[in-house]
C-alpha positions in Angstrom: -23.7 -57.1 12.0 -20.5 -56.7 9.9 -19.7 -53.0 9.5 -19.5 -53.5 5.6 -23.2 -54.9 5.4 -24.1 -51.8 7.4 -22.5 -49.4 4.9 -24.0 -51.1 1.8 -27.5 -50.9 3.4 -26.7 -47.2 3.9 -25.7 -46.8 0.5 -28.7 -48.6 -1.0 -31.0 -46.4 1.3 -29.5 -43.3 -0.3 -29.8 -44.5 -3.8 -33.3 -45.3 -3.2 -34.0 -42.0 -1.7 -32.6 -40.3 -4.8 -34.6 -42.3 -7.0 -37.9 -41.6 -5.2 -37.2 -37.9 -4.7 -36.3 -37.2 -8.3 -39.4 -39.3 -9.8 -41.8 -37.5 -7.4 -39.9 -33.8 -7.9 -40.5 -34.7 -11.7 -44.2 -35.4 -11.1 -44.6 -32.3 -8.9 -42.9 -29.9 -11.5 -40.2 -29.4 -8.9 -36.2 -29.2 -9.2 -34.9 -33.0 -9.7 -31.4 -32.0 -9.2 -32.0 -30.3 -5.8 -34.4 -32.9 -4.7 -32.0 -35.6 -5.6 -29.1 -34.2 -3.6 -31.5 -33.6 -0.6 -32.6 -37.5 -1.2 -28.9 -38.3 -0.9 -28.0 -36.2 2.2 -31.1 -37.1 4.2 -33.1 -39.9 2.4 -35.8 -40.5 5.0 -36.6 -37.0 5.8 -36.7 -35.9 1.9 -38.9 -38.6 0.8 -41.5 -38.0 3.8 -41.0 -34.1 2.9 -41.6 -34.5 -1.0 -44.8 -36.8 -0.5 -46.1 -34.0 1.6 -45.7 -31.2 -1.0 -48.4 -29.9 -3.7 -47.6 -29.7 -7.2 -46.1 -26.4 -8.8 -48.6 -25.1 -11.3 -47.7 -22.8 -14.1 -50.1 -20.6 -15.4 -50.6 -19.4 -19.1 -50.4 -15.5 -19.4 -53.9 -13.9 -19.8 -55.4 -14.0 -23.1 -57.5 -11.0 -24.0 -60.6 -12.2 -25.3 -61.1 -9.0 -27.3 -58.3 -9.4 -29.3 -58.8 -10.5 -33.0 
């Protein structure tokens, strides 16, 4: 295989890794910038890892039911 083709395939994989990780991170209420960077550095590992995570839930503060 030509070395230029390999470089282009690696670049495409990294871009796909960024897009997949950012979209999934947004869905899970996680840091999109951090996951995008991780998706660029190690795309396959990042995509597997983000798909195994649970969403971060934000809870509303407690409401006093006796308050008027």
